[in-house]
Each structure stands twice: as structure tokens, then as C-alpha cells.
C-alpha positions in Angstrom: -60.9 22.3 36.0 -64.1 22.4 33.9 -64.5 18.7 34.5 -64.2 19.2 38.2 -67.1 21.8 38.1 -69.2 19.4 36.1 -68.6 16.6 38.6 -69.5 19.1 41.4 -72.8 20.0 39.7 -73.5 16.3 39.2 -72.9 15.5 42.9 -75.2 18.4 43.9 -77.9 16.8 42.0 -77.6 13.4 43.6 -80.1 13.2 46.6 -80.8 10.3 49.0 -77.2 9.0 49.0 -76.4 7.0 52.1 -73.2 8.9 52.8 -71.9 10.5 56.0 -70.2 13.1 53.9 -71.7 16.0 52.1 -70.7 17.2 48.5 -68.5 20.2 49.7 -66.6 17.9 52.1 -66.1 15.2 49.4 -64.9 17.9 47.0 -62.5 19.1 49.7 -61.0 15.6 50.2 -60.8 15.1 46.4 -59.2 18.5 45.4 -55.6 17.7 46.5 -55.7 14.4 44.5 -57.5 15.6 41.4 -54.6 16.4 39.1 -52.7 13.3 40.0 -55.8 11.1 39.6 -56.6 12.8 36.2 -53.1 12.0 35.0 -53.3 8.4 36.1 -56.6 7.7 34.4 -55.3 9.5 31.3 -52.2 7.5 31.2 -54.5 4.3 31.1 -57.2 5.6 28.7 -54.9 7.6 26.3 -58.1 9.6 25.3 -59.5 12.7 26.8 -63.0 11.9 26.3 -62.8 8.4 27.7 -60.7 9.8 30.6 -63.5 12.3 31.4 -66.1 9.5 31.3 -64.0 7.3 33.5 -63.4 10.0 36.1 -67.1 11.0 36.3 -68.2 7.3 36.8 -65.3 6.9 39.4 -66.1 9.9 41.5 -69.7 9.2 41.4 -69.2 5.6 42.7 -66.7 7.0 45.2 -69.2 9.6 46.5 -72.0 7.0 46.7 -69.7 4.6 48.6 -67.5 6.9 50.7 -69.2 5.5 53.8 -67.5 2.2 53.1 -64.1 3.8 53.3 -63.0 3.1 56.9 -59.8 5.0 56.9 -59.7 8.3 55.2 -55.9 8.2 54.9 -56.4 5.4 52.3 -58.6 7.7 50.1 -56.0 8.1 47.4 -55.5 4.2 46.8 -59.1 3.6 47.2 -60.0 6.2 44.6 -57.3 5.0 42.2 -58.4 1.4 42.6 -62.0 2.4 41.7 -60.6 4.4 38.7 -58.6 1.4 37.4 -61.7 -0.8 37.7 -63.9 1.7 35.7 -61.1 1.8 33.1 -61.1 -1.9 32.8 -64.9 -1.9 32.6 -64.8 0.6 29.8 -62.3 -1.6 27.9 -64.6 -4.6 28.5 -67.6 -2.6 27.1 -65.6 -1.6 24.1 -66.3 -4.2 21.4 -62.9 -3.8 19.8 -61.2 -5.3 22.9 -64.1 -7.5 24.1 -63.6 -9.9 21.2 -59.9 -10.4 22.0 -60.4 -10.7 25.7 -63.3 -13.2 25.4 -61.5 -15.2 22.8 -58.4 -15.4 25.0 -60.5 -16.6 28.0 -62.6 -19.1 26.1 -59.6 -21.0 24.5 -59.1 -23.2 27.7 -61.1 -24.4 30.5 -59.9 -22.1 33.2 -60.5 -21.6 36.9 -61.8 -18.2 37.8 -58.4 -17.3 39.2 -56.5 -18.2 36.0 -59.2 -16.5 33.9 -58.8 -13.4 35.9 -55.0 -13.4 35.5 -55.3 -14.0 31.8 -57.7 -11.1 31.5 -55.3 -8.8 33.5 -52.4 -10.0 31.3 -54.5 -9.3 28.1 -55.5 -5.8 29.4 -51.9 -5.0 30.2 -50.8 -6.1 26.7 -53.4 -3.8 25.2 -52.3 -0.9 27.4 -48.7 -1.4 26.5 -49.6 -1.7 22.7 -51.5 1.6 23.0 -48.4 3.2 24.5 -46.3 2.4 21.4 -45.9 4.9 18.6 -48.4 4.1 15.7 -45.5 2.8 13.6 -45.0 0.0 15.9 -48.6 -1.1 16.3 -48.8 -3.0 13.0 -50.7 -6.3 13.2 -48.6 -9.3 12.3 
């Protein structure tokens, strides 16, 4: 729960956010979801430091944009969607994966929709490869 305290401190320092919810209310909404959210992000990232970074970025984005959430009952899916997008952004920013993804997209002239689908497929493949034991991750 040290991460949760760090996030709480970070949110306390944010001023001037156009939100109809204060930090304490946000943390109260988040608390029941936090463990499940952490496990979900960790299942994607497979790395504790990366998971912590993604969660911090996600929660900051969620806090800054909570006023856009129209139905508080959809908080969980909204938060998990932001988390997944932050994970995908972190993969995109990681040079090891960027070359593979960019090469895959540039091989054909694609419509934006097909490029997005290819990107999603490539990312899913990378995630699945990372879930394999190291013995089965050999390059062919």
C-alpha cells in the first residue's frame, strides 16, 4: 500500500484541477478497486516498477479527468481502460517494442482502422510471448 500513499501525496500536490471531486473522495472511490486494478496492470506489465509507473500515470489522468465520468458506476471499466491505454503507451515508448510495431505497420499501406487492428494484434502477441516461460521465448 506504499504506492497508494505515494499516489495520495501526489494528488495532494495537484492544484487547480478542474474536478468536482476532492482528493479524499477520489481515494475513497478508488480504494475498493485498487488491489484488483494493481493485479490487472501487473498482469499486463509483468514488471513491478513498470506497473507502479503505469498506475501512477493512470490515477493522475483519472483524477484530472474524473469530471468527464458521467456515471460513477462505470468507474471500474473507465479506470481499467485508462490503465490499459497507459500500458500500451508505455510499450510504444519502449524502443525494444517500437521497432517491431512500427515495422509491422509500415509494411503495407493501411487504413487507420487496419493499422490500429494490426497494432493491437502485435501488442497482444508481445503480451502473450511475455507470459511464456523463458525457455519458450527463443527467437526463431
